[in-house]
C-alpha positions in Angstrom: 6.0 -6.3 4.0 3.3 -6.9 6.6 5.9 -8.1 9.1 7.4 -4.6 9.0 4.2 -3.0 10.3 4.8 -2.3 13.9 7.0 -4.0 16.4 4.9 -7.2 16.4 3.7 -6.9 12.7 0.2 -6.2 14.0 -0.2 -2.5 13.1 -2.9 -3.0 10.5 -4.8 -5.3 12.8 -4.7 -2.7 15.5 -5.7 0.1 13.0 -8.8 -1.7 11.8 -10.0 -2.3 15.3 -10.5 1.4 15.8 -14.0 2.4 14.8 -13.9 5.1 12.1 -15.2 6.0 8.7 -11.9 6.1 6.9 -8.6 4.4 7.4 -5.3 5.9 6.1 -2.2 3.9 5.5 0.8 6.1 4.7 4.5 5.3 4.3 7.4 7.4 3.1 8.4 4.9 0.4 6.6 2.3 -1.6 3.9 0.1 -0.1 4.1 -3.6 -1.1 1.2 -5.4 -2.8 1.0 -7.7 0.2 0.3 -4.7 2.5 -2.3 -3.3 0.0 -4.1 -6.7 -0.1 -4.1 -6.9 3.7 -5.6 -3.4 4.0 -8.2 -4.4 1.4 -9.1 -7.5 3.3 -9.4 -5.7 6.7 -11.5 -3.0 5.1 -13.8 -5.6 3.5 -14.2 -7.4 6.7 -14.9 -4.2 8.6 -17.4 -3.0 6.0 -19.6 -6.1 6.6 -20.7 -4.5 9.9 -20.0 -0.7 9.3 -19.4 1.1 6.1 -15.8 2.3 5.8 -13.2 3.5 3.3 -9.5 3.4 3.1 -6.7 5.4 1.5 -3.2 4.1 0.8 -0.5 6.7 0.2 3.1 5.9 -0.6 5.9 8.4 -0.6 5.3 9.3 -4.2 1.6 10.0 -3.7 2.4 12.1 -0.6 5.0 14.1 -2.5 2.5 14.8 -5.3 -0.2 15.9 -2.8 2.2 18.2 -1.0 3.5 19.6 -4.3 0.0 20.3 -5.4 -0.8 22.0 -2.1 2.4 24.2 -2.4 3.9 22.8 0.7 6.6 20.7 -0.8 10.0 22.3 -0.3 11.6 23.8 -3.4 14.4 21.8 -4.8 17.9 23.2 -4.3 20.4 22.7 -7.0 24.0 23.0 -6.1 25.9 25.6 -8.1 28.0 24.1 -10.9 31.8 24.7 -10.9 33.0 26.4 -14.1 35.9 24.7 -15.8 38.8 26.9 -17.1 39.0 29.2 -14.0 36.5 31.8 -15.0 
């Protein structure tokens, strides 16, 4: 939710007031449609004066990117207990 973005809920506003060519919004879990639409609106407004792009990466996209780069930690499976005492 947009209200969860920063202490005052103004993190996207502050982000898009930084002059740059690309804006990246990343979160460790899912990103709500409201946040996605807000990013799109800020990027559209910004692109009226200066060309810019944006990237939205949720936790799943981040994991896929890290896995493809070979930097995602290997999953560790706990050893299974054998029934019957052997």
